[in-house]
C-alpha positions in Angstrom: 17.6 17.9 8.3 19.5 15.7 10.6 20.0 12.0 10.2 17.8 11.4 13.2 14.9 13.4 11.7 15.3 11.6 8.4 15.2 8.2 10.1 12.1 9.2 12.0 10.4 10.3 8.7 11.4 7.0 7.1 9.9 5.1 10.0 6.7 7.0 9.5 6.6 6.1 5.8 7.2 2.4 6.8 4.4 2.5 9.3 2.1 4.1 6.7 2.8 1.4 4.2 2.2 -1.3 6.8 -1.1 0.3 7.9 -2.0 0.8 4.2 -1.7 -3.0 3.6 -3.9 -3.6 6.6 -6.5 -1.2 5.4 -6.5 -2.8 1.9 -6.9 -6.3 3.5 -9.8 -5.2 5.7 -11.5 -3.4 2.8 -11.2 -6.6 0.7 -12.6 -8.8 3.5 -15.4 -6.4 4.3 -16.3 -6.3 0.7 -16.4 -10.0 0.4 -18.8 -10.1 3.3 -21.1 -7.5 1.9 -21.4 -8.9 -1.7 -23.4 -12.0 -0.7 -25.7 -9.9 1.5 -26.7 -7.8 -1.5 -26.9 -10.7 -4.0 -30.5 -9.8 -4.9 -29.7 -6.2 -5.6 -27.6 -6.1 -8.8 -27.3 -2.3 -8.7 -26.0 -2.3 -5.2 -23.5 -5.0 -6.2 -22.4 -2.9 -9.1 -22.0 0.2 -6.9 -20.0 -1.7 -4.4 -17.7 -3.1 -7.1 -17.1 0.3 -8.5 -16.5 1.7 -5.0 -13.9 -1.0 -4.3 -12.2 -0.5 -7.7 -12.0 3.2 -7.0 -10.7 2.6 -3.5 -8.1 0.1 -4.8 -6.8 2.5 -7.5 -6.6 5.5 -5.2 -5.0 3.3 -2.5 -2.3 2.0 -4.9 -1.6 5.5 -6.2 -1.3 6.7 -2.6 1.1 3.9 -1.7 3.2 4.7 -4.8 3.4 8.4 -3.7 4.5 7.4 -0.2 7.2 5.1 -1.7 8.5 8.0 -3.8 8.7 10.1 -0.6 10.4 7.3 1.2 13.0 6.9 -1.6 13.7 10.7 -1.4 14.2 10.5 2.3 16.5 7.5 1.8 18.7 9.6 -0.6 18.7 12.5 1.8 19.9 10.2 4.6 22.7 8.9 2.4 23.7 12.5 1.8 23.4 13.4 5.5 25.6 10.5 6.4 28.2 10.9 3.6 30.9 11.6 6.2 30.0 8.5 8.2 30.2 5.6 5.6 30.2 2.9 8.2 26.9 4.1 9.8 25.4 4.8 6.3 26.1 1.2 5.3 24.7 -0.2 8.5 21.5 1.8 8.0 21.2 1.2 4.3 18.9 -1.9 4.5 16.7 -0.5 7.3 16.1 2.7 5.4 15.6 1.1 2.0 12.1 1.7 0.5 10.3 -1.3 -1.0 10.5 -1.1 -4.8 7.3 -0.4 -6.8 8.0 -3.6 -8.8 7.1 -5.5 -5.6 4.2 -3.3 -4.4 2.3 -2.9 -7.7 2.0 -6.6 -8.7 1.1 -7.7 -5.1 -1.6 -5.0 -4.9 -3.0 -5.8 -8.3 -3.1 -9.6 -7.6 -4.9 -8.9 -4.4 -7.4 -6.6 -6.1 -8.0 -9.1 -8.8 -8.6 -11.8 -6.2 -11.1 -9.7 -4.3 -13.0 -8.7 -7.5 -13.1 -12.4 -8.7 -14.1 -13.7 -5.3 -16.9 -11.0 -5.1 -18.1 -11.9 -8.6 -18.2 -15.6 -7.6 -20.0 -14.8 -4.3 -22.5 -12.5 -6.0 -23.6 -15.1 -8.6 -27.2 -16.1 -8.5 
């Protein structure tokens, strides 16, 4: 693969992560809107909570998978640009994948916030 191809793939992973955060935020907001509407239906509330928890877990696992792919592409780019250290150094920050130690806590805090807010909104 050429450096251009690797950079294009890295940009796709970056776009996916950005879109993934947007999907998570929209799902959380939509869920907070739905919970009060089904307040009188405890089984529906439970089903919606389970659905959001499942969505949140699979979403987080998907994001972690994309981050691994991104890190692999970053390593491949470094290898492809081994003969051009100045260019490699200039692209290092732009091609760097976010670390999972940032993504996981942020995701889990947001998930906990949504679940807590939905529990609060669903109280009778």
